[in-house]
C-alpha positions in Angstrom: -0.4 -16.1 -4.5 0.3 -12.3 -4.3 -0.6 -11.9 -7.9 -3.7 -14.0 -7.6 -4.9 -12.2 -4.5 -4.2 -8.8 -6.1 -6.4 -9.6 -9.1 -9.2 -10.9 -6.7 -9.0 -7.7 -4.7 -9.3 -5.5 -7.8 -12.6 -7.2 -8.6 -13.7 -7.0 -5.0 -13.1 -3.3 -5.0 -14.1 -2.6 -8.6 -16.3 0.4 -7.7 -13.0 2.1 -6.9 -12.2 1.9 -10.6 -15.0 4.4 -11.4 -13.8 6.7 -8.6 -10.3 6.6 -10.0 -11.7 7.3 -13.5 -13.3 10.5 -12.2 -10.2 11.4 -10.3 -8.0 11.0 -13.4 -10.4 13.0 -15.6 -10.2 15.9 -13.1 -6.4 15.7 -12.8 -6.1 15.5 -16.6 -8.3 18.6 -16.9 -6.2 20.5 -14.4 -2.9 19.5 -16.1 -4.3 20.2 -19.5 -5.5 23.6 -18.5 -2.0 24.4 -17.1 -0.4 23.1 -20.2 -2.5 25.1 -22.5 -2.5 28.5 -20.8 1.0 28.4 -19.2 3.4 26.1 -21.1 2.3 27.0 -24.6 4.4 30.2 -24.4 7.4 28.2 -23.1 7.0 25.7 -26.0 7.1 28.6 -28.5 10.1 30.3 -26.9 12.1 27.0 -26.8 11.1 26.0 -30.3 9.2 22.9 -29.2 5.8 23.7 -30.7 6.6 22.2 -34.1 8.1 19.1 -32.5 5.1 18.4 -30.3 2.8 18.8 -33.2 4.3 15.7 -34.7 2.8 13.5 -32.0 -0.9 13.7 -33.3 0.3 13.0 -36.8 2.3 9.9 -35.7 -0.6 8.6 -33.7 -3.0 9.1 -36.7 -0.6 7.2 -39.0 -0.4 4.4 -36.4 -4.2 4.1 -36.1 -4.4 3.9 -39.9 -1.6 1.4 -40.5 -1.0 -0.3 -37.2 2.7 -0.3 -38.2 4.3 -0.7 -34.7 7.9 -0.5 -36.1 7.4 2.9 -37.8 5.5 4.2 -34.8 8.2 3.4 -32.3 11.0 4.7 -34.6 9.0 8.0 -35.0 8.5 8.3 -31.2 12.3 7.7 -30.7 13.1 10.4 -33.3 10.8 13.0 -31.7 12.2 12.4 -28.2 15.7 12.8 -29.5 14.7 16.1 -31.1 13.2 17.3 -27.8 16.3 16.3 -25.8 18.5 17.9 -28.5 16.6 21.2 -28.2 16.7 21.3 -24.4 20.4 20.4 -24.3 21.4 23.0 -26.9 19.5 25.8 -25.3 20.0 25.1 -21.6 22.9 27.6 -21.2 20.8 30.6 -22.5 17.2 29.5 -21.7 17.7 27.5 -18.5 14.9 29.3 -16.6 12.4 28.3 -19.4 13.7 24.7 -19.4 13.3 24.5 -15.6 9.8 25.9 -15.9 9.0 23.4 -18.7 10.3 20.5 -16.5 8.3 21.7 -13.5 5.0 22.3 -15.3 5.1 19.5 -17.9 6.8 16.7 -15.9 7.0 17.3 -12.1 3.6 18.9 -11.4 1.5 16.4 -13.5 3.4 13.5 -11.9 2.7 14.8 -8.4 -1.0 15.5 -9.1 -1.5 12.1 -10.8 0.2 10.1 -8.0 -2.1 11.5 -5.4 -4.3 8.6 -6.1 -1.9 6.0 -4.6 -2.1 6.9 -0.9 -5.8 7.5 -1.1 -6.4 4.1 -2.8 -4.2 2.3 -0.3 -6.1 3.9 2.6 -9.4 2.7 1.2 -7.9 -0.8 0.6 -6.5 -0.9 4.1 -10.0 -0.5 5.6 -11.3 -3.2 3.3 -8.5 -5.7 3.7 -8.1 -5.2 7.4 -11.8 -4.9 8.5 -14.0 -5.4 5.4 -15.1 -1.8 5.8 -15.9 0.4 2.8 -14.1 3.8 3.3 -14.7 6.8 1.0 -12.0 7.6 -1.6 -12.6 11.4 -1.4 -12.4 11.2 2.4 -9.1 9.3 2.0 -7.7 12.1 -0.2 -8.4 14.8 2.4 -7.6 13.0 5.6 -4.1 12.2 4.3 -3.7 15.3 2.2 -0.6 16.9 3.8 1.1 13.5 4.3 0.5 12.9 0.7 2.0 16.2 -0.3 5.2 15.4 1.7 5.2 12.0 0.1 5.0 13.5 -3.4 7.9 15.9 -2.6 10.1 13.0 -1.5 9.1 11.0 -4.6 10.8 13.8 -6.7 14.2 12.4 -5.6 13.3 8.8 -5.4 10.6 7.4 -7.6 10.5 10.1 -10.3 14.2 9.7 -11.4 13.7 5.9 -11.6 10.6 6.4 -13.8 12.4 8.8 -16.1 15.4 6.4 -16.4 12.9 3.6 -17.3 11.3 5.7 -20.0 14.6 6.9 -21.3 16.1 3.4 -21.6 12.9 2.1 -23.1 12.7 4.8 -25.8 16.5 4.6 -26.6 16.0 0.8 -27.2 13.7 1.7 -30.2 16.8 2.4 -32.3 17.3 -1.4 -32.4 14.4 -1.4 -34.9 16.5 0.6 -37.4 19.3 -2.0 -37.6 19.6 -4.0 -40.8 20.3 -7.3 -39.1 18.5 -10.1 -37.3 18.6 -8.0 -34.1 15.8 -5.8 -35.5 13.4 -8.8 -35.4 13.9 -9.2 -31.7 13.9 -5.4 -31.0 10.2 -5.3 -29.8 10.9 -8.2 -27.4 14.0 -6.5 -26.1 12.1 -3.2 -25.6 9.4 -4.9 -23.6 11.9 -6.8 -21.5 13.8 -3.5 -20.7 10.5 -1.8 -19.7 9.1 -4.7 -17.7 12.3 -5.4 -15.7 13.0 -1.8 -14.8 9.4 -1.1 -13.9 9.1 -4.3 -11.9 12.3 -3.4 -10.0 10.8 0.0 -9.1 7.4 -1.5 -8.1 9.0 -4.2 -6.0 11.6 -1.9 -4.2 9.0 0.7 -3.1 5.9 -1.6 -2.7 6.0 -1.3 1.1 6.4 2.5 1.3 2.9 3.8 1.1 1.2 0.8 2.7 3.5 1.2 5.7 2.5 4.9 6.0 -1.2 3.9 5.8 -1.2 0.8 8.0 1.2 1.9 10.7 0.5 5.6 10.4 4.2 6.5 10.0 5.7 9.6 8.4 7.2 9.7 5.0 10.8 8.7 5.8 9.9 6.2 8.5 7.5 4.6 6.0 10.2 4.3 3.4 12.7 2.8 5.9 10.3 0.4 7.7 8.4 -0.5 4.5 11.6 -1.3 2.6 12.8 -3.4 5.5 9.5 -5.2 5.8 9.4 -6.4 2.2 13.2 -7.0 2.0 13.1 -10.6 3.2 10.5 -11.5 0.5 11.9 -9.2 -2.2 12.6 -12.0 -4.8 9.0 -13.3 -4.5 7.6 -9.7 -4.7 9.8 -9.0 -7.7 8.6 -12.1 -9.5 5.0 -11.2 -8.9 5.5 -7.6 -9.9 6.7 -8.8 -13.3 3.3 -10.5 -13.7 1.5 -7.3 -12.6 3.5 -5.1 -15.1 2.9 -7.6 -18.0 -0.8 -7.6 -17.1 -1.0 -3.8 -17.4 0.9 -3.9 -20.7 -1.6 -6.5 -22.1 -4.7 -4.7 -21.1 -3.3 -1.4 -22.4 -2.5 -2.9 -25.8 -6.0 -4.4 -25.9 -7.4 -1.0 -25.1 -5.5 0.6 -28.0 -6.8 -2.0 -30.4 -10.4 -1.0 -29.4 -9.6 2.5 -30.4 -9.2 3.6 -26.8 -12.7 2.8 -25.8 -11.8 0.1 -23.3 -9.1 2.3 -21.8 -11.9 4.1 -19.9 -12.0 1.0 -17.7 -8.6 -0.6 -18.1 -6.5 2.5 -17.4 -7.9 3.2 -13.9 -8.0 -0.6 -13.2 -4.3 -0.7 -14.0 -3.5 2.0 -11.5 -5.7 0.2 -8.9 -3.8 -3.0 -9.6 -0.5 -1.3 -8.6 -2.1 0.0 -5.4 -3.6 -3.4 -4.5 -0.3 -5.2 -5.2 1.6 -2.8 -2.9 -0.9 -3.5 -0.1 -0.9 -7.3 -0.7 3.0 -7.3 -0.7 3.1 -5.4 2.6 0.4 -7.4 4.3 2.0 -10.7 3.1 5.5 -9.6 4.2 4.4 -8.6 7.7 2.1 -11.7 8.2 -1.1 -9.7 8.5 -4.4 -11.4 7.6 -6.6 -9.6 5.1 -9.9 -10.0 3.3 -9.7 -11.1 -0.3 -13.5 -10.6 -0.6 -16.4 -10.3 1.8 -16.4 -14.0 2.6 -12.7 -15.1 2.5 -9.7 -14.1 4.6 -6.2 -14.9 3.6 -3.6 -15.6 6.4 0.0 -15.4 5.1 2.7 -17.1 7.1 4.9 -14.7 9.0 8.5 -14.3 7.9 9.7 -15.4 11.3 7.8 -18.7 11.1 9.1 -19.4 7.6 12.7 -18.7 8.7 12.3 -21.0 11.8 10.9 -23.8 9.7 13.8 -23.5 7.2 16.4 -23.6 10.1 14.6 -26.6 11.6 14.7 -28.4 8.2 18.3 -27.7 7.7 19.2 -29.1 11.1 17.3 -32.3 10.4 
């Protein structure tokens, strides 16, 4: 039911997709400008320029041939080259490597993730009162709380994301094996990514919604939000797998349309994550919420479910 209601709410708030599209275009422009004028010198000094130039060539070859196996093997080789360069030069060029990590990984991640709290705030007004609240207003009214949230994410969510990407990319080497394992390698890679991402989504699904709904600070939101979704964590995890698979499917379909449909599907995928977080928190705390303008969903409270189970066991 969480998955079904999440999809319904995406369509009920589809105008938010266009606002997210504008937001991501602006953030991509900011990050691209920083990357071009600031990090280009760092790339040259670290010897990463030639390695990064391989990405466009690999993408062009993939578009021409649609050879997924060769594409994944090439990506894995490029990432190994980058890690090799950073590891070998860390002792002498550590300050440049730290600047590279800050400007190429941490800062873009923080700017991009600003959408989540703003989206959850808009969704809270809609789900709780069927009121349309502005996305831009949500960014500014929660700006400093969002900044603090992004800083805490550097030691919570970001490491889990990087571990997920690392494990997924390292699984590409299974494609190079001359055995029956290589035939199942794409499936194994997808399973690794889906499971690790679903775990992250499920564990932290109550964090931002708690901050928005109960107006808590960052650490209280993390503690209370995690505690709230804890009793329904298996159900939330199962539904989060469906959410992640949906995002993968619409992304793959977007690639096969030469990226045209990604204009809609990419911001819709981010919105789906925000909606699912809100639905998971609302359902776990027993709060009623609007699925659309004419329908209200009333989840059973956890206490009622537990009491019913106890009663049934006694009988």
